[in-house]
C-alpha positions as CSV (number, residue, x, y, z in Angstrom):
1,M,40.2,32.8,-63.4
2,T,40.4,34.6,-60.5
3,R,38.6,33.1,-57.7
4,P,36.7,36.4,-55.8
5,H,38.3,37.4,-52.5
6,A,36.2,36.6,-49.5
7,P,34.4,39.3,-47.8
8,Q,36.0,40.7,-44.7
9,A,34.3,39.4,-41.4
10,P,32.4,42.7,-39.7
11,A,34.4,45.0,-37.2
12,Y,34.0,44.0,-34.0
13,P,33.1,45.7,-31.3
14,F,30.1,46.1,-33.8
15,R,29.7,50.2,-32.7
16,A,30.4,52.0,-29.7
17,C,27.9,51.5,-27.2
18,P,26.7,54.1,-25.0
19,E,26.8,53.9,-21.1
20,L,25.9,50.4,-19.7
21,H,24.1,49.1,-23.1
22,V,25.6,45.8,-24.3
23,E,25.8,45.0,-28.6
24,P,22.2,44.7,-29.3
25,E,24.0,42.2,-32.3
26,Y,24.4,39.4,-29.7
27,A,20.7,38.5,-29.1
28,R,21.3,37.7,-33.1
29,L,23.9,36.1,-32.7
30,R,23.4,33.9,-30.1
31,R,20.2,32.3,-31.5
32,E,21.6,32.4,-35.2
33,E,25.6,32.4,-35.0
34,P,26.8,31.9,-31.7
35,I,30.3,31.2,-33.2
36,T,31.0,33.9,-35.9
37,R,34.0,35.5,-37.7
38,V,35.1,39.1,-36.9
39,T,37.5,41.7,-37.2
40,L,39.3,43.1,-34.6
41,P,41.2,46.4,-34.4
42,Y,44.6,45.2,-34.9
43,G,46.0,41.6,-36.5
44,G,43.2,40.5,-38.3
45,E,39.9,38.7,-37.9
46,A,39.0,36.0,-34.7
47,W,36.2,34.2,-34.2
48,L,33.7,35.5,-31.6
49,V,31.6,33.1,-29.1
50,T,28.3,34.6,-27.7
51,R,26.4,31.4,-25.8
52,Y,27.2,31.1,-21.9
53,D,28.2,27.4,-22.2
54,D,30.4,28.2,-25.2
55,V,32.0,30.8,-23.5
56,R,31.9,28.8,-20.3
57,F,33.8,26.2,-22.8
58,V,36.5,28.4,-24.5
59,L,37.3,30.0,-20.7
60,S,38.3,26.3,-19.3
61,D,39.7,24.3,-21.9
62,S,43.1,23.6,-22.1
63,R,43.5,23.7,-25.6
64,F,42.9,27.6,-25.5
65,S,46.1,29.7,-24.8
66,R,45.9,33.2,-23.0
67,A,49.6,33.4,-23.5
68,D,49.7,32.9,-26.9
69,S,47.0,35.5,-27.5
70,I,49.3,38.4,-27.0
71,R,52.0,36.8,-29.2
72,P,53.5,39.5,-32.2
73,G,51.0,40.0,-34.4
74,A,48.2,38.0,-33.1
75,P,44.8,39.6,-33.6
76,R,44.2,42.1,-30.4
77,F,41.7,45.4,-29.6
78,F,44.5,47.4,-28.5
79,E,47.8,48.9,-30.1
80,Q,50.1,48.6,-27.5
81,P,51.2,45.4,-26.5
82,V,49.7,43.7,-23.2
83,A,52.0,43.6,-20.3
84,D,52.8,40.4,-18.9
85,G,51.4,38.8,-15.9
86,L,49.0,36.2,-13.9
87,G,46.0,36.7,-16.6
88,Y,48.5,36.1,-20.0
89,L,50.3,32.2,-18.4
90,D,49.5,29.2,-19.5
91,P,49.3,25.9,-17.2
92,P,51.6,24.8,-15.7
93,E,53.4,28.2,-15.3
94,H,49.9,29.4,-14.2
95,T,49.3,27.1,-12.0
96,A,52.3,26.9,-10.2
97,V,51.8,31.1,-9.7
98,R,48.2,31.0,-8.6
99,R,48.7,28.4,-6.0
100,L,51.5,30.6,-4.7
101,L,48.8,33.3,-5.0
102,N,46.1,31.5,-3.3
103,R,47.9,30.9,-0.2
104,A,48.3,34.4,0.1
105,F,44.9,35.3,-0.9
106,T,42.4,33.4,1.0
107,A,38.6,33.7,2.0
108,R,39.5,34.0,5.8
109,R,41.8,36.5,5.3
110,V,39.4,38.7,3.0
111,Q,36.6,37.7,6.1
112,A,38.5,39.5,8.8
113,F,39.1,42.3,6.4
114,R,35.7,43.2,6.5
115,P,35.3,45.6,9.3
116,R,38.1,47.4,8.4
117,V,35.9,48.2,5.0
118,Q,33.0,49.0,6.7
119,Q,35.4,51.7,8.5
120,I,37.0,52.8,5.6
121,A,33.4,53.7,4.0
122,E,32.1,55.2,7.3
123,A,34.8,57.3,7.3
124,L,34.9,58.2,3.7
125,L,31.5,59.6,4.0
126,E,32.0,61.6,6.9
127,S,34.7,63.2,5.4
128,P,35.0,66.9,4.3
129,E,35.2,65.5,0.5
130,C,31.2,64.4,1.0
131,S,30.4,67.0,3.6
132,T,28.6,69.4,1.1
133,P,26.6,68.4,-2.3
134,P,27.2,67.9,-5.1
135,V,29.5,65.5,-4.7
136,D,31.4,63.8,-7.3
137,L,31.0,60.4,-5.9
138,A,33.4,58.9,-8.1
139,T,36.3,60.7,-6.8
140,A,35.0,61.4,-3.1
141,Y,33.9,57.7,-2.4
142,A,34.4,54.9,-4.9
143,Q,38.0,55.5,-6.1
144,P,39.4,56.1,-2.4
145,L,37.6,53.3,-0.7
146,A,39.1,50.9,-3.9
147,G,41.7,52.4,-3.1
148,R,42.3,52.3,0.2
149,V,40.9,49.2,0.4
150,V,43.1,47.0,-1.7
151,C,46.1,49.1,-0.8
152,E,45.5,47.8,2.9
153,F,45.0,44.2,2.2
154,V,47.6,43.8,-0.5
155,G,50.2,45.7,1.7
156,V,51.2,49.2,-0.4
157,P,51.7,52.1,2.3
158,Y,48.2,54.4,0.5
159,E,50.1,57.2,1.5
160,D,52.1,56.1,-1.6
161,S,48.7,56.0,-4.0
162,E,50.1,59.2,-6.0
163,K,53.4,57.7,-7.0
164,F,51.2,55.1,-8.7
165,A,47.7,56.1,-9.1
166,P,48.4,58.6,-12.2
167,F,49.7,55.6,-14.2
168,F,46.4,53.5,-13.7
169,D,44.3,55.6,-16.1
170,A,46.9,54.8,-18.7
171,V,47.8,51.3,-18.1
172,V,43.8,50.4,-19.2
173,S,43.6,53.1,-21.5
174,T,42.9,51.3,-25.4
175,T,43.0,55.0,-26.9
176,A,42.9,58.1,-25.1
177,F,46.7,57.6,-24.2
178,T,49.6,56.4,-26.8
179,P,51.3,53.6,-26.5
180,D,54.6,55.1,-25.4
181,Q,52.8,57.0,-22.5
182,I,51.1,53.3,-21.5
183,Q,54.3,51.6,-21.7
184,A,56.3,54.4,-19.9
185,A,53.0,53.9,-17.4
186,V,53.6,50.2,-17.2
187,V,57.4,50.5,-16.6
188,G,57.1,53.4,-13.8
189,V,54.2,50.7,-11.5
190,Q,56.3,47.7,-11.8
191,R,59.5,49.5,-10.4
192,Y,57.6,50.9,-7.7
193,F,56.5,47.6,-6.6
194,T,59.7,45.9,-7.6
195,D,61.4,48.0,-4.8
196,L,58.3,46.9,-2.4
197,V,59.3,43.4,-3.0
198,A,62.7,44.7,-1.6
199,A,61.3,46.1,1.3
200,E,58.8,43.7,2.7
201,R,62.4,41.4,3.1
202,R,63.6,43.9,5.0
203,D,60.9,44.4,7.1
204,P,58.1,41.9,6.6
205,S,54.4,42.4,7.1
206,D,51.2,40.2,7.8
207,T,49.4,41.8,4.6
208,F,48.7,39.9,1.5
209,F,52.0,40.9,0.0
210,G,53.9,40.5,3.0
211,E,52.9,36.8,2.8
212,L,53.3,36.4,-0.9
213,V,56.9,37.5,-0.3
214,R,57.0,35.1,2.4
215,Q,55.8,31.8,0.4
216,N,57.6,32.8,-2.6
217,G,61.1,32.6,-0.5
218,Q,60.0,28.9,0.6
219,E,59.7,27.8,-2.4
220,G,62.0,30.0,-4.6
221,T,59.7,30.2,-7.6
222,L,59.8,33.8,-8.5
223,D,62.4,36.6,-8.6
224,D,61.7,40.3,-7.7
225,E,60.2,41.6,-10.7
226,T,57.4,39.0,-11.4
227,L,56.3,39.1,-7.3
228,G,56.3,43.0,-8.2
229,N,54.1,42.5,-11.4
230,L,52.1,40.0,-9.7
231,G,51.3,43.1,-6.5
232,F,50.8,45.4,-9.5
233,G,48.1,43.5,-11.0
234,V,46.3,42.7,-8.0
235,V,46.2,46.0,-6.8
236,I,45.5,47.7,-10.5
237,A,42.3,44.6,-10.7
238,G,41.1,45.7,-7.0
239,Y,41.4,49.7,-7.7
240,E,40.1,50.4,-11.4
241,T,37.4,47.7,-12.0
242,T,36.0,48.3,-8.4
243,S,35.7,51.5,-7.9
244,S,34.2,52.0,-11.5
245,Q,31.3,49.0,-10.7
246,L,30.5,50.8,-7.4
247,C,29.9,53.9,-9.6
248,N,27.7,51.5,-12.1
249,F,26.0,49.9,-9.6
250,T,25.2,53.4,-8.3
251,Y,24.3,55.6,-11.5
252,L,21.7,52.4,-12.1
253,L,19.7,52.6,-8.9
254,L,19.2,56.1,-9.3
255,T,18.0,55.6,-12.5
256,R,15.5,53.2,-11.2
257,P,14.0,55.2,-8.2
258,E,11.6,51.9,-7.3
259,R,14.9,49.4,-7.4
260,L,16.6,51.8,-5.1
261,R,13.9,52.0,-2.6
262,A,13.2,48.4,-2.7
263,L,17.4,48.0,-1.4
264,Q,16.6,50.9,1.1
265,A,13.8,49.1,2.7
266,E,15.5,45.8,2.4
267,P,19.4,46.0,3.0
268,D,19.8,42.8,3.5
269,R,19.0,41.7,-0.1
270,I,22.4,43.8,-1.2
271,P,24.4,40.6,-1.5
272,D,22.2,39.5,-4.3
273,A,21.4,42.5,-5.7
274,V,25.1,42.7,-6.0
275,E,25.3,39.0,-7.9
276,E,22.4,40.6,-10.3
277,L,24.4,44.4,-10.9
278,L,27.5,42.1,-11.8
279,R,25.6,40.6,-14.4
280,Y,24.0,43.4,-15.9
281,V,26.8,45.2,-16.2
282,P,29.1,44.8,-19.2
283,M,31.9,45.8,-17.6
284,L,34.6,45.2,-20.1
285,S,34.5,48.2,-23.2
286,Y,35.0,45.2,-25.5
287,G,33.1,42.6,-24.6
288,G,35.9,39.6,-23.5
289,N,39.4,38.7,-23.5
290,P,40.9,36.6,-26.6
291,V,42.5,33.5,-26.3
292,R,44.0,31.5,-29.2
293,A,43.8,27.6,-29.7
294,T,46.7,25.5,-29.3
295,Q,45.1,22.6,-31.6
296,D,41.8,22.0,-33.8
297,V,39.2,22.2,-31.6
298,T,35.3,22.7,-32.0
299,V,33.0,25.2,-30.9
300,A,29.2,25.7,-31.0
301,G,29.5,23.1,-33.9
302,R,32.5,25.0,-36.1
303,L,36.0,24.0,-36.4
304,V,38.1,26.4,-35.0
305,R,41.8,25.2,-36.3
306,A,45.1,25.6,-34.9
307,G,46.3,29.3,-34.4
308,E,43.2,30.9,-34.4
309,T,42.3,33.7,-31.9
310,V,38.9,33.3,-30.0
311,V,36.8,36.5,-28.4
312,P,34.9,34.5,-25.3
313,S,31.7,37.7,-24.9
314,N,31.1,37.2,-21.4
315,N,29.3,40.6,-22.0
316,A,26.9,38.5,-24.1
317,A,27.0,35.3,-22.3
318,N,26.0,37.0,-19.4
319,R,22.5,38.2,-21.2
320,D,22.1,34.5,-22.3
321,E,18.3,34.1,-22.6
322,Q,18.9,30.1,-22.2
323,V,20.2,31.0,-18.8
324,F,18.9,34.0,-17.4
325,A,15.0,34.8,-17.6
326,G,14.8,38.1,-19.0
327,P,18.0,38.5,-19.8
328,D,17.6,42.5,-20.2
329,E,15.9,42.8,-17.1
330,L,17.3,44.3,-14.1
331,D,16.5,41.7,-11.7
332,L,17.7,41.8,-7.7
333,T,16.3,38.8,-6.1
334,R,17.5,36.9,-9.1
335,R,18.6,33.6,-8.0
336,P,20.6,31.1,-9.0
337,N,22.9,34.2,-11.0
338,A,25.8,32.2,-12.0
339,H,27.1,35.0,-14.0
340,L,30.4,35.3,-15.8
341,A,31.4,38.5,-14.0
342,F,34.8,36.9,-12.4
343,H,36.2,34.7,-15.7
344,H,35.4,31.1,-15.4
345,G,38.2,28.1,-15.6
346,P,41.6,28.8,-14.3
347,H,41.5,32.7,-14.5
348,F,38.6,32.5,-12.5
349,C,39.2,36.2,-10.7
350,L,41.4,36.0,-7.6
351,G,39.8,38.8,-5.7
352,S,36.4,38.3,-6.2
353,Q,35.8,37.8,-2.5
354,L,37.5,40.9,-1.9
355,A,35.5,42.6,-4.8
356,R,32.4,41.8,-3.5
357,A,33.3,42.1,0.3
358,E,33.7,45.9,-1.3
359,L,31.1,46.2,-3.0
360,Q,28.3,44.9,-0.8
361,I,29.6,47.4,2.2
362,G,30.1,50.2,0.1
363,L,26.9,50.2,-1.4
364,R,25.1,49.1,1.9
365,T,26.7,52.0,4.2
366,L,26.3,54.7,1.0
367,L,22.3,53.7,1.0
368,E,22.3,54.0,4.5
369,R,24.0,56.7,5.1
370,R,22.6,58.7,2.2
371,P,18.9,57.9,2.6
372,S,18.1,60.9,0.4
373,L,20.5,60.0,-2.4
374,A,20.1,61.2,-5.9
375,L,21.7,62.8,-9.0
376,D,22.7,65.8,-9.3
377,V,21.9,66.3,-12.8
378,P,19.7,64.3,-15.4
379,P,20.9,60.3,-16.4
380,E,22.1,61.9,-19.8
381,Q,24.2,64.7,-18.8
382,V,25.9,62.2,-16.8
383,A,30.0,62.0,-18.7
384,W,31.0,58.5,-19.5
385,K,34.5,57.3,-19.9
386,Q,36.0,57.6,-23.5
387,G,39.7,55.3,-24.6
388,S,39.5,52.9,-21.8
389,V,39.1,49.6,-21.1
390,L,36.0,49.7,-18.3
391,R,33.0,51.2,-18.5
392,A,32.2,54.1,-15.9
393,P,31.2,57.6,-14.9
394,A,34.0,59.8,-15.5
395,A,32.0,61.7,-13.0
396,L,29.4,60.9,-10.9
397,P,27.8,63.9,-9.2
398,V,25.2,63.0,-6.6
399,R,23.7,65.0,-4.0
400,W,21.4,64.3,-0.7
C-alpha cells in the first residue's frame, strides 16, 4: 500500500507585506506554533522560529552554523549565491576576525566621530539639493549622509563612491537583478576594496580601514582579498541599512503627526525614539537570516535534526507580546527596549553604535532644521523598493 506524501510546508515569506507591515501570521505562530515548517523560495524546507526567546537562543547557540547555511543545496531565500564575509563565518574563524575588527571599530572612535556626523548632516540640509522643495529625502539627504559618514569613518574616499555605489543596489537585490549581474557587482566591489588595502599599506591613514590593515599586519591573520571583503562589508552595511532606516523612520513619523510633534517638542527623547523605531520597522524583506543545525538540538520543544535549516525571524521576535507590551504600537518612550534589530550573539552588528549615531543625529538635525517637514504626496503614493533585501521607500518626496 502506497503511503500518502506529507503535504508541503507553506511557502515563506507568506506574502509580500506592503510598506513596513509585518507578516500577520507571526502573532498566531508565536501563540500556537513557535517553531513550524516552511518552504523557502530555493532549496526546500526549513524551520521558522518566531518567539523572542527562541530566536535569541538560535542566534547565540554554537550548534547553529551560518557558514553551513550557504552550502550548495541549502534552503535559502535568493537564487544567487551569498557572498562570503564575516556574517557567514563560524567560530573559531569568526572569533579571530571579529577580534581584529573590534580593535579597529571602537566605541571611542565612534564617539569622537559624532561631531563630524553632525557637520555632514547640517551641510546636506543647506546644499542645493535640499534648497527648493519638493525634495527626495532619500537621494538628497539619507543616502549621501550614510554614504559620507561610513566612507569617512572607514577610510574610503567619498569621491570614489561613483565607482562602487552603483553596485550596491545589485548586491542587496533579491529579484531586481539577475544572478550574473549580482555576481559581477560583487566582483567589481571586491576588486576596488582589495586595491584599497594596497593603498593603505603605501600611505597609512588613521581611519578604521587603516587601523584594520595595521592590526592585521601585526598579526598576519588575513590575506588582502579577505581584508578587502571586510571593508566592503562594513561600507555596504553602513550605507544601505542606515540610509534605508532613516527614510523608514522619517516616513513613519510623517504619517503619525502627533508623534512627530512630540519629538520636535522634546528632541532629547530622540535616542529612545530611535530604539523603538529600530524595533518596530521590519527592515529585512524576508524576516531573518537562516542558520543550519550541526547536531540535533531542541528548539521550542521540537527536535531540529543535524543538517536542517532554521530561520530565526528577528521581525517576528521584535513583535513578541511576551516581551514588548503592545508590540504593534509605536511607543517612542518605550523602556526597556531589548530589540533584535542589530541581531544577537556572535553576529551582533559590529557597526551598531555608528548606526545609532547616524540615525539619532540625522533625525534630530532634520526635525530641528526643517520644523515644517511634511510629505509632499499622500502616504499611499509613496513608492517602495521592489526585489530588495531591505525595505525602504524608492523615493521619499517631502516639503518644508
